[in-house]
Residue frames as qw, qx, qy, qz and C-alpha x, y, z in Angstrom:
[[0.125, 0.165, -0.681, -0.703, 160.56, 143.74, 246.28],
 [0.628, 0.241, 0.411, -0.615, 156.94, 143.28, 245.25],
 [0.078, 0.119, -0.876, -0.461, 155.77, 140.43, 243.04],
 [0.602, 0.225, 0.373, -0.669, 152.32, 139.38, 241.86],
 [0.068, 0.030, -0.900, -0.430, 150.76, 136.49, 239.93],
 [0.538, 0.216, 0.365, -0.728, 147.13, 135.92, 239.02],
 [0.172, 0.186, 0.915, 0.314, 144.71, 133.65, 237.19],
 [0.400, 0.317, 0.099, -0.854, 141.83, 135.14, 235.19],
 [0.210, 0.224, 0.921, 0.241, 138.97, 133.35, 233.46],
 [0.067, 0.662, 0.643, 0.379, 136.41, 135.01, 231.17],
 [0.020, 0.681, 0.023, 0.732, 137.30, 138.43, 232.53],
 [0.664, -0.697, -0.036, -0.268, 136.92, 137.40, 236.17],
 [0.080, 0.633, -0.697, 0.326, 139.74, 137.13, 238.70],
 [0.872, -0.170, -0.446, -0.109, 140.03, 133.53, 239.89],
 [0.785, -0.504, -0.118, 0.342, 143.08, 133.86, 242.12],
 [0.327, 0.821, -0.205, 0.420, 145.85, 136.33, 242.86],
 [0.775, -0.462, -0.153, 0.403, 148.96, 136.28, 245.02],
 [0.262, 0.834, -0.129, 0.468, 150.79, 139.55, 245.70],
 [0.799, -0.490, -0.156, 0.313, 153.78, 139.60, 248.02],
 [0.143, 0.898, -0.321, 0.263, 156.36, 142.14, 249.14],
 [0.921, -0.339, 0.074, 0.176, 159.52, 140.28, 250.14],
 [0.166, -0.818, 0.482, 0.267, 163.27, 140.76, 250.36],
 [0.650, -0.065, 0.715, 0.247, 163.70, 137.47, 248.49],
 [0.147, 0.395, -0.498, -0.757, 164.33, 137.81, 244.75],
 [0.770, 0.255, -0.041, -0.583, 161.84, 136.53, 242.16],
 [0.577, 0.372, -0.715, -0.134, 164.08, 133.66, 241.04],
 [0.053, 0.165, -0.890, 0.421, 163.80, 132.12, 244.52],
 [0.316, 0.249, 0.705, -0.584, 160.02, 132.16, 244.70],
 [0.455, 0.303, -0.243, -0.801, 158.32, 132.71, 241.32],
 [0.486, 0.082, -0.803, -0.334, 157.98, 129.11, 240.11],
 [0.150, -0.188, -0.879, 0.411, 156.95, 127.92, 243.58],
 [0.269, 0.317, 0.320, -0.851, 154.34, 130.68, 243.70],
 [0.506, 0.211, -0.481, -0.684, 152.96, 129.67, 240.30],
 [0.392, -0.043, -0.919, -0.030, 152.68, 126.03, 241.39],
 [0.014, -0.249, -0.728, 0.639, 150.96, 127.05, 244.62],
 [0.379, 0.294, 0.064, -0.875, 148.43, 129.32, 242.90],
 [0.521, 0.134, -0.668, -0.514, 147.55, 126.67, 240.32],
 [0.304, -0.108, -0.925, 0.199, 147.12, 124.06, 243.03],
 [0.112, 0.286, 0.561, -0.769, 144.91, 126.31, 245.17],
 [0.470, 0.329, -0.106, -0.812, 142.75, 127.18, 242.15],
 [0.739, 0.138, 0.647, -0.125, 142.58, 123.57, 240.97],
 [0.588, 0.750, -0.153, -0.262, 144.05, 124.41, 237.58],
 [0.853, -0.041, 0.326, 0.406, 146.58, 122.55, 235.46],
 [0.198, -0.583, 0.307, 0.725, 149.34, 124.53, 233.77],
 [0.216, 0.062, 0.780, 0.585, 148.50, 122.96, 230.40],
 [0.112, 0.682, 0.723, 0.015, 144.88, 124.19, 230.66],
 [0.084, -0.707, -0.078, 0.698, 145.89, 127.86, 230.58],
 [0.605, 0.692, 0.378, 0.109, 144.96, 129.50, 227.26],
 [0.418, 0.760, -0.071, 0.492, 147.44, 132.41, 227.29],
 [0.660, -0.443, -0.249, 0.553, 150.19, 133.97, 229.37],
 [0.165, 0.893, 0.049, 0.416, 151.19, 137.55, 230.12],
 [0.683, -0.311, -0.251, 0.612, 153.90, 139.38, 231.99],
 [0.091, -0.952, -0.039, 0.289, 155.01, 142.85, 233.01],
 [0.739, 0.504, 0.056, 0.443, 157.42, 144.33, 230.46],
 [0.487, -0.229, -0.147, 0.830, 158.65, 147.27, 232.51],
 [0.318, 0.601, -0.552, 0.483, 159.88, 149.74, 233.33],
 [0.792, -0.573, 0.025, -0.211, 160.99, 148.47, 236.71],
 [0.577, -0.597, 0.545, 0.112, 163.69, 146.42, 238.38],
 [0.417, 0.575, -0.623, -0.327, 166.11, 145.21, 235.72],
 [0.014, 0.209, -0.973, 0.097, 166.67, 141.84, 237.39],
 [0.443, 0.252, 0.694, -0.509, 163.03, 141.34, 238.36],
 [0.615, 0.550, -0.068, -0.561, 161.80, 142.08, 234.84],
 [0.347, 0.467, -0.780, -0.232, 164.28, 139.66, 233.28],
 [0.140, -0.052, 0.956, -0.253, 163.26, 136.87, 235.66],
 [0.511, 0.393, 0.520, -0.561, 159.52, 137.43, 235.18],
 [0.574, 0.593, -0.237, -0.512, 159.69, 137.82, 231.42],
 [0.212, 0.409, -0.875, -0.146, 162.01, 134.87, 230.90],
 [0.295, 0.066, 0.893, -0.333, 159.76, 132.60, 232.96],
 [0.573, 0.511, 0.383, -0.514, 156.59, 133.56, 231.06],
 [0.446, 0.629, -0.458, -0.442, 158.33, 133.50, 227.68],
 [0.051, 0.284, -0.956, -0.048, 159.66, 129.98, 228.24],
 [0.396, 0.252, 0.795, -0.384, 156.27, 128.76, 229.44],
 [0.557, 0.612, 0.095, -0.553, 154.50, 130.35, 226.46],
 [0.349, 0.573, -0.656, -0.345, 157.04, 128.91, 224.02],
 [0.026, -0.174, 0.983, -0.054, 157.07, 125.38, 225.43],
 [0.362, 0.361, 0.763, -0.395, 153.29, 125.23, 225.88],
 [0.144, 0.250, 0.634, 0.718, 152.66, 126.92, 222.49],
 [0.064, -0.758, -0.607, 0.229, 150.33, 129.48, 224.09],
 [0.206, 0.816, 0.152, 0.518, 149.67, 133.13, 223.11],
 [0.586, -0.363, -0.279, 0.668, 151.83, 135.57, 225.02],
 [0.113, 0.867, 0.172, 0.454, 151.65, 139.31, 225.75],
 [0.499, -0.159, -0.351, 0.776, 153.88, 141.75, 227.60],
 [0.136, -0.878, -0.400, -0.224, 152.28, 144.75, 229.34],
 [0.292, 0.491, -0.282, 0.771, 153.91, 148.00, 230.43],
 [0.385, -0.332, -0.699, 0.502, 153.91, 148.41, 234.19],
 [0.032, 0.142, 0.162, -0.976, 152.90, 152.07, 234.11],
 [0.467, -0.154, -0.505, -0.709, 149.75, 151.11, 232.18],
 [0.560, -0.303, -0.770, 0.039, 148.89, 148.42, 234.75],
 [0.239, -0.228, -0.511, 0.794, 149.30, 150.90, 237.61],
 [0.220, 0.063, -0.065, -0.971, 146.84, 153.28, 235.96],
 [0.317, -0.216, -0.815, -0.435, 144.18, 150.68, 235.12],
 [0.212, -0.469, -0.784, 0.347, 142.32, 150.73, 238.50],
 [0.018, 0.550, 0.234, -0.801, 141.60, 154.42, 237.88],
 [0.153, 0.096, 0.674, 0.717, 140.34, 154.03, 234.32],
 [0.103, -0.696, -0.667, -0.247, 136.82, 155.11, 235.32],
 [0.327, -0.558, -0.295, 0.703, 138.06, 158.20, 237.16],
 [0.269, 0.924, 0.263, 0.071, 137.25, 161.76, 236.15],
 [0.226, -0.900, 0.309, 0.208, 140.82, 162.80, 236.98],
 [0.629, 0.604, -0.486, 0.056, 144.06, 162.21, 235.07],
 [0.907, -0.404, 0.099, 0.068, 146.42, 159.60, 236.50],
 [0.259, 0.787, -0.549, 0.108, 150.17, 159.98, 236.94],
 [0.978, -0.193, -0.055, 0.059, 151.88, 156.61, 237.43],
 [0.058, 0.840, -0.502, 0.195, 155.31, 156.69, 239.04],
 [0.965, -0.139, -0.159, 0.153, 157.91, 154.01, 239.70],
 [0.409, -0.826, 0.340, 0.188, 161.05, 154.49, 241.73],
 [0.799, 0.560, -0.182, 0.119, 163.91, 154.23, 239.20],
 [0.766, -0.417, -0.015, 0.489, 166.62, 154.63, 241.87],
 [0.506, 0.085, 0.150, 0.845, 169.48, 157.10, 241.36],
 [0.035, 0.483, 0.277, -0.830, 167.10, 159.90, 242.43],
 [0.266, 0.111, -0.513, -0.809, 164.87, 159.36, 239.39],
 [0.576, 0.242, 0.646, -0.439, 161.38, 158.09, 238.63],
 [0.080, 0.168, 0.802, 0.567, 159.75, 156.40, 235.67],
 [0.266, 0.419, 0.428, -0.755, 156.52, 158.17, 234.79],
 [0.017, 0.293, 0.697, 0.654, 153.54, 158.55, 232.48],
 [0.293, 0.236, 0.371, -0.849, 150.33, 160.58, 232.58],
 [0.024, 0.287, 0.896, 0.339, 147.04, 159.04, 231.45],
 [0.403, 0.014, 0.059, -0.913, 143.59, 160.48, 230.76],
 [0.286, 0.207, 0.923, -0.155, 140.84, 157.96, 231.66],
 [0.194, -0.132, -0.543, -0.807, 138.01, 157.81, 229.16],
 [0.503, -0.066, 0.424, -0.750, 135.44, 156.91, 231.89],
 [0.880, 0.166, -0.161, -0.414, 134.72, 153.68, 229.98],
 [0.920, -0.270, 0.266, 0.104, 137.60, 151.62, 231.29],
 [0.765, 0.451, 0.053, 0.457, 140.17, 152.88, 228.79],
 [0.443, -0.731, 0.055, 0.517, 143.24, 155.08, 229.20],
 [0.569, 0.772, 0.053, 0.278, 144.72, 157.63, 226.82],
 [0.700, -0.242, -0.064, 0.669, 148.39, 158.50, 227.17],
 [0.092, 0.983, 0.152, 0.044, 148.81, 162.28, 227.59],
 [0.061, -0.857, 0.511, 0.023, 152.45, 162.52, 228.69],
 [0.838, 0.302, -0.454, -0.034, 154.62, 159.74, 227.19],
 [0.901, -0.367, -0.091, 0.212, 156.66, 157.28, 229.24],
 [0.350, 0.773, -0.320, 0.422, 159.86, 158.79, 230.54],
 [0.755, -0.363, -0.331, 0.433, 162.51, 158.84, 233.25],
 [0.162, 0.726, -0.097, 0.661, 163.52, 162.00, 235.09],
 [0.227, 0.004, -0.628, 0.744, 164.37, 163.47, 238.45],
 [0.080, -0.667, -0.704, 0.229, 161.40, 164.41, 240.65],
 [0.071, -0.624, -0.070, 0.775, 162.24, 168.11, 240.26],
 [0.028, 0.148, -0.618, -0.771, 162.18, 167.85, 236.46],
 [0.117, -0.408, -0.872, -0.242, 158.86, 166.03, 236.53],
 [0.083, -0.650, -0.498, 0.568, 157.40, 168.65, 238.87],
 [0.028, 0.445, -0.239, -0.863, 158.15, 171.27, 236.21],
 [0.110, -0.070, -0.816, -0.563, 156.54, 169.14, 233.48],
 [0.148, -0.524, -0.837, 0.052, 153.38, 168.44, 235.47],
 [0.075, -0.604, -0.321, 0.726, 153.02, 172.03, 236.67],
 [0.102, 0.359, -0.369, -0.851, 153.06, 173.23, 233.07],
 [0.241, -0.044, -0.826, -0.508, 150.77, 170.53, 231.68],
 [0.294, -0.448, -0.843, 0.052, 148.17, 169.95, 234.40],
 [0.154, -0.334, 0.056, -0.928, 145.51, 172.43, 235.47],
 [0.761, -0.364, -0.137, -0.519, 143.35, 170.05, 237.52],
 [0.603, -0.501, 0.583, -0.213, 143.90, 167.55, 240.36],
 [0.617, 0.408, -0.655, -0.153, 145.84, 164.41, 239.41],
 [0.922, -0.347, 0.118, -0.127, 145.79, 160.94, 240.96],
 [0.202, 0.690, -0.690, 0.080, 149.36, 159.89, 241.80],
 [0.935, -0.234, 0.192, -0.184, 150.17, 156.21, 242.26],
 [0.843, 0.363, -0.310, 0.249, 153.14, 153.86, 242.40],
 [0.750, -0.478, -0.145, 0.433, 156.21, 153.49, 244.59],
 [0.433, 0.295, 0.081, 0.848, 157.70, 156.47, 242.78],
 [0.281, -0.742, -0.181, -0.581, 155.05, 158.54, 244.54],
 [0.757, -0.637, -0.147, 0.013, 155.68, 157.10, 247.99],
 [0.773, -0.045, -0.072, 0.629, 159.47, 157.38, 247.63],
 [0.260, 0.123, 0.023, 0.957, 159.23, 161.12, 246.98],
 [0.151, -0.717, -0.676, -0.076, 155.85, 161.91, 248.55],
 [0.289, -0.699, -0.223, 0.615, 157.13, 165.01, 250.34],
 [0.198, -0.191, 0.405, 0.872, 158.30, 166.54, 247.04],
 [0.043, -0.425, -0.728, -0.536, 155.03, 165.98, 245.19],
 [0.272, -0.753, -0.589, 0.113, 152.96, 167.30, 248.10],
 [0.327, -0.619, -0.074, 0.710, 155.18, 170.33, 248.67],
 [0.149, -0.234, 0.452, 0.848, 155.72, 171.35, 245.05],
 [0.261, -0.195, -0.655, -0.682, 152.29, 170.39, 243.64],
 [0.132, 0.129, 0.747, -0.639, 149.91, 170.91, 246.59],
 [0.534, 0.321, 0.119, -0.773, 146.94, 171.80, 244.38],
 [0.577, 0.334, -0.596, -0.448, 147.37, 168.83, 242.07],
 [0.183, 0.223, -0.948, 0.136, 148.03, 165.78, 244.24],
 [0.826, -0.226, 0.004, -0.515, 145.29, 163.24, 244.91],
 [0.039, 0.424, -0.891, 0.155, 146.77, 160.41, 246.97],
 [0.802, -0.146, -0.413, -0.405, 145.01, 157.01, 246.84],
 [0.810, -0.505, 0.255, -0.155, 145.17, 154.36, 249.59],
 [0.289, -0.640, 0.686, 0.193, 148.51, 152.48, 249.91],
 [0.683, 0.063, 0.722, 0.093, 147.42, 149.31, 248.10],
 [0.598, 0.775, 0.191, -0.079, 146.99, 151.29, 244.86],
 [0.020, 0.861, -0.476, -0.180, 150.75, 151.87, 244.74],
 [0.517, -0.264, 0.804, 0.129, 151.43, 148.18, 243.99],
 [0.443, 0.323, -0.594, -0.589, 151.46, 146.67, 240.49],
 [0.695, -0.016, 0.619, -0.366, 148.91, 143.85, 240.52],
 [0.193, -0.095, 0.888, 0.407, 149.02, 140.85, 238.22],
 [0.341, 0.587, 0.713, -0.177, 145.24, 141.10, 237.81],
 [0.238, 0.838, -0.006, -0.490, 145.74, 144.41, 236.00],
 [0.072, -0.462, 0.751, 0.466, 148.45, 142.88, 233.80],
 [0.289, 0.193, 0.932, 0.104, 146.06, 140.04, 232.98],
 [0.338, 0.732, 0.479, -0.347, 143.16, 142.35, 232.15],
 [0.190, 0.783, -0.286, -0.518, 145.24, 144.48, 229.78],
 [0.140, -0.278, 0.884, 0.350, 146.65, 141.36, 228.16],
 [0.371, 0.409, 0.828, -0.095, 143.15, 139.94, 227.69],
 [0.339, 0.808, 0.159, -0.454, 142.15, 143.13, 225.88],
 [0.070, 0.620, -0.620, -0.475, 145.11, 142.74, 223.55],
 [0.249, -0.001, 0.955, 0.159, 144.28, 139.10, 222.85],
 [0.397, 0.609, 0.619, -0.297, 140.65, 140.09, 222.12],
 [0.320, 0.826, -0.125, -0.447, 141.95, 142.54, 219.49],
 [0.918, 0.379, 0.010, 0.118, 144.03, 139.78, 217.93],
 [0.201, 0.832, -0.440, 0.271, 147.30, 141.19, 219.31],
 [0.903, -0.403, 0.045, 0.140, 150.12, 139.26, 220.95],
 [0.006, -0.849, 0.519, 0.097, 153.92, 139.26, 221.25],
 [0.847, 0.295, -0.438, 0.060, 156.46, 136.77, 220.02],
 [0.745, -0.655, 0.117, 0.042, 158.11, 135.17, 223.09],
 [0.849, 0.108, 0.089, 0.510, 161.29, 134.62, 221.08],
 [0.409, 0.414, 0.052, 0.812, 161.89, 138.34, 220.56],
 [0.348, -0.858, -0.266, -0.269, 159.87, 140.11, 223.26],
 [0.533, 0.184, -0.386, 0.730, 162.17, 142.33, 225.33],
 [0.303, -0.633, -0.501, 0.507, 161.85, 144.42, 228.52],
 [0.138, 0.838, 0.215, 0.481, 160.80, 148.05, 228.26],
 [0.637, -0.261, -0.352, 0.634, 163.56, 149.64, 230.33],
 [0.016, 0.974, 0.214, 0.069, 163.35, 153.38, 229.47],
 [0.030, -0.902, 0.430, -0.024, 167.01, 153.83, 230.41],
 [0.633, 0.426, -0.639, 0.103, 170.23, 151.86, 230.11],
 [0.874, -0.443, -0.193, 0.046, 171.16, 149.24, 232.70],
 [0.450, -0.805, 0.347, 0.172, 174.25, 149.49, 234.89],
 [0.755, -0.073, 0.525, 0.387, 176.02, 147.00, 232.65],
 [0.519, 0.682, 0.355, 0.374, 175.27, 149.05, 229.53],
 [0.073, -0.991, 0.059, -0.091, 176.46, 152.24, 231.23],
 [0.507, -0.717, 0.458, 0.138, 179.65, 150.79, 232.72],
 [0.473, -0.220, 0.764, 0.380, 180.52, 148.32, 229.97],
 [0.558, 0.589, 0.029, -0.584, 179.06, 149.66, 226.69],
 [0.276, 0.480, -0.756, -0.350, 181.35, 147.49, 224.55],
 [0.130, 0.025, 0.983, -0.123, 179.88, 144.34, 226.11],
 [0.455, 0.485, 0.490, -0.563, 176.31, 145.61, 225.61],
 [0.449, 0.591, -0.350, -0.571, 176.99, 146.16, 221.91],
 [0.147, 0.293, -0.927, -0.183, 178.30, 142.62, 221.48],
 [0.079, 0.219, 0.948, -0.219, 175.21, 141.15, 223.15],
 [0.335, 0.253, 0.083, -0.904, 172.60, 143.38, 221.52],
 [0.444, 0.018, -0.725, -0.526, 171.18, 140.58, 219.38],
 [0.689, -0.210, 0.319, -0.616, 168.07, 138.85, 220.75],
 [0.000, 0.208, -0.975, -0.082, 168.67, 135.09, 221.19],
 [0.676, -0.138, -0.424, -0.587, 165.85, 132.74, 220.26],
 [0.602, -0.279, 0.634, -0.397, 164.31, 130.34, 222.75],
 [0.586, 0.287, -0.676, -0.341, 164.86, 126.85, 221.41]]
């Protein structure tokens, strides 16, 4: 499981820690935050705003990350923003001349996906909306919508690399491996842009962007209905 935290100041990256580990986020996130702050010489109270990945992605990982940032934002009374992971994956290619297909492994033989058109000025326009599908279904969608090479990135690409390369040989541009990881620096940059536009999210009601139902909602729909209300952080 990959996790990433970062500190940004005035648009510049001060520090970033990205780690792939079998240990879950709840066992290392707070320790990682303390370590990064200490190494950078920052105090938690000095941070002006906080941001987190909203999903799609691991159900448990998203809940842990969002809950941690929401509680910190609420208790410190700081602005807070949640950023979609597929947007963050595409950001490093925002100056590219090629469209970008971001893919995350959704398990159950599916991927989460979106297709972006970079504006060559650092922005991204969404051309194919966020969705979840089997690789074969997405191959059909991309083959019908794309007439030029496409940059593919994310662990949804690496998990099904043979399918993309076999079925879409004329379309696939494969970046180096480190572009398949969601980096906190990209989350921070997109959040900073939102804050600059006067946008933010309410940490009391901000919720993960799942794209599909969780196992609990599928197997126990009656329990999901009872718990559908969003509790406030008090």
